[in-house]
C-alpha positions in Angstrom: 122.7 128.7 160.6 124.5 129.7 157.5 122.3 129.5 154.4 123.3 127.0 151.7 123.9 128.9 148.4 122.5 127.6 145.1 123.8 129.6 142.2 122.5 129.9 138.6 125.4 130.3 136.2 124.5 132.6 133.3 123.6 136.2 134.4 124.9 135.4 137.9 128.5 134.1 137.8 129.1 134.6 134.1 127.8 137.7 132.2 125.4 136.9 129.4 124.1 138.8 126.5 120.9 137.0 125.5 120.5 139.1 122.3 124.0 138.3 120.9 123.4 134.8 119.8 120.1 135.4 117.9 121.8 138.3 116.2 124.8 136.2 115.3 122.6 133.4 114.0 120.6 135.8 111.8 123.9 136.8 110.1 124.5 133.2 109.0 120.9 132.5 108.0 120.1 132.7 104.3 116.6 133.7 105.2 117.7 136.1 108.0 115.7 133.9 110.5 115.6 134.7 114.2 116.1 131.7 116.4 113.4 130.9 119.0 115.8 131.4 121.9 115.6 134.0 124.7 116.0 134.4 128.5 112.3 133.9 128.9 111.6 131.0 126.6 112.9 128.8 123.8 111.9 126.2 121.3 112.0 122.4 121.8 115.3 122.2 119.9 117.1 124.1 122.6 115.3 122.2 125.4 116.4 118.9 123.9 120.0 120.0 123.6 120.0 121.4 127.2 118.7 118.1 128.6 121.2 115.9 126.8 118.9 114.5 124.2 120.8 115.9 121.2 124.5 115.6 120.4 126.3 118.7 119.2 126.1 117.4 115.6 122.4 116.8 115.9 121.9 120.3 117.4 123.8 121.9 114.6 121.8 119.9 112.0 118.6 121.0 113.7 119.7 124.7 113.6 120.6 124.4 109.9 117.2 122.9 109.0 115.0 125.1 111.2 116.8 128.4 110.4 118.3 127.9 107.0 121.8 128.3 108.2 124.6 128.5 105.6 127.6 127.9 107.9 130.3 125.5 109.0 130.3 123.8 112.4 132.8 126.3 113.6 130.7 129.3 112.5 127.6 127.9 114.1 129.5 127.2 117.4 130.8 130.8 117.3 127.3 132.2 116.9 126.0 129.9 119.7 128.8 131.1 122.0 128.2 134.8 121.2 126.0 135.1 124.3 128.8 134.1 126.7 130.7 137.0 128.1 133.1 137.3 131.1 133.4 135.6 134.4 134.5 138.5 136.6 137.3 137.6 139.1 135.6 139.4 142.0 132.6 137.0 141.7 134.9 134.0 142.0 136.7 135.6 144.9 133.4 136.2 146.7 132.3 132.6 146.3 135.6 131.4 147.6 135.3 133.7 150.7 131.8 132.5 151.4 133.0 128.9 151.3 135.8 129.7 153.7 133.1 131.1 156.0 131.3 127.7 156.0 128.6 128.1 153.3 127.9 125.0 151.3 127.6 125.9 147.6 126.3 124.4 144.4 125.5 125.4 140.8 122.1 124.7 139.1 122.4 125.7 135.4 120.5 125.2 132.2 123.3 124.6 129.8 124.7 122.2 127.1 127.8 120.3 126.0 129.1 123.1 123.7 128.7 125.9 126.3 130.2 123.8 129.1 133.3 123.1 126.9 133.7 126.7 125.8 133.3 128.1 129.4 135.7 125.5 130.7 138.2 126.4 128.0 138.0 130.1 129.0 138.3 129.4 132.7 141.3 127.3 132.1 142.9 130.0 130.0 142.1 132.9 132.4 142.2 131.3 135.8 144.0 128.0 135.3 140.9 126.1 136.4 141.2 122.3 135.9 137.5 121.4 136.2 135.7 124.5 135.1 133.4 126.3 137.6 133.4 123.1 139.7 136.8 124.3 141.0 135.2 126.9 143.1 131.9 125.2 144.2 131.1 122.1 146.2 128.9 120.6 143.5 127.7 121.4 140.0 124.3 120.4 138.4 124.1 120.9 134.7 120.7 120.4 133.0 122.3 118.4 130.1 123.8 116.0 132.6 120.8 115.7 134.9 118.3 115.4 132.0 116.1 118.0 133.5 116.0 121.8 133.2 114.6 124.8 135.0 111.9 126.1 135.5 110.7 122.5 136.1 110.4 121.6 139.8 112.2 118.2 139.4 115.7 119.6 138.8 115.4 121.7 142.0 114.3 118.7 144.0 117.2 116.7 142.5 119.8 119.3 143.5 118.3 119.6 147.0 118.2 115.8 147.5 121.7 115.3 146.2 123.1 118.1 148.5 120.9 116.9 151.5 119.6 120.5 151.8 116.3 121.7 153.0 114.6 124.3 150.8 114.1 126.7 153.7 117.8 126.6 154.5 118.8 127.5 150.9 119.3 130.8 149.1 118.9 130.5 145.4 120.6 133.2 143.3 119.0 133.6 139.8 118.4 136.2 137.1 115.4 134.6 135.3 111.9 135.4 136.7 110.4 132.0 135.7 113.1 130.1 137.6 112.7 132.4 140.6 109.0 131.6 140.6 109.6 127.8 140.8 112.2 128.2 143.5 109.8 130.3 145.7 107.0 127.8 145.1 109.2 125.0 146.4 110.1 127.0 149.5 113.6 128.3 148.7 114.6 131.8 149.6 115.6 133.7 146.5 118.0 136.5 145.5 116.6 137.7 142.1 119.5 139.4 140.4 117.5 141.9 138.4 119.6 144.7 136.8 121.5 146.7 137.9 122.3 144.4 140.8 125.2 141.9 140.5 126.4 139.0 142.6 129.0 141.0 144.4 126.7 144.0 145.1 123.7 142.1 146.3 124.7 138.7 147.7 126.4 139.8 150.9 123.3 141.8 152.0 121.0 138.9 151.0 123.0 136.6 153.3 122.7 139.1 156.1 119.0 139.4 155.6 118.4 135.6 155.4 115.9 134.0 156.0 114.1 137.1 154.8 114.6 137.9 151.1 116.7 140.9 150.3 114.1 143.6 149.6 116.1 145.9 147.4 116.3 143.4 144.6 113.4 143.6 142.2 111.3 140.4 141.7 
């Protein structure tokens, strides 16, 4: 049987620079504050935004209060988007080819209203996508829409239930170790995209190795 493919977004399909946003935020902070946001962990403000409990206006207000930001909405949004890099065309082509081969595909992403809108704008400009990354996948699960986020188990269960997938039949492609740990605990197979591996360099071999995990990728 062909494995179902459950993709993370940042660091898997879109390139991410996790250091760029804290650096950009420091430049607009009167106190030179460093925001509590990284690949490994983040403060409650970011959790609330990524689970749909804060509007963009409330998020910006929270940033201004917590980090003494002296900036317009546009400047804050630009700093927040600084981490977002490119979506390489070869990754989209690979996903498209795998779908033609019969793989079912879905996205499971911790994200927020502002990032979704910005990425959709870029994908529309570069690739003429009408519905963002949903144009190349069978289903998209965003934390801010589901109201749950990784590494919690419930968002994984939600995605599997919605897709009618069994964990053992699913390959989860992810770059963050804490999310990898939850997926493994729930019985999913995992492709951990630790550098220098990328989606195009590692996923085909991981599929060939399935249900074993691709041993060349560090965990």
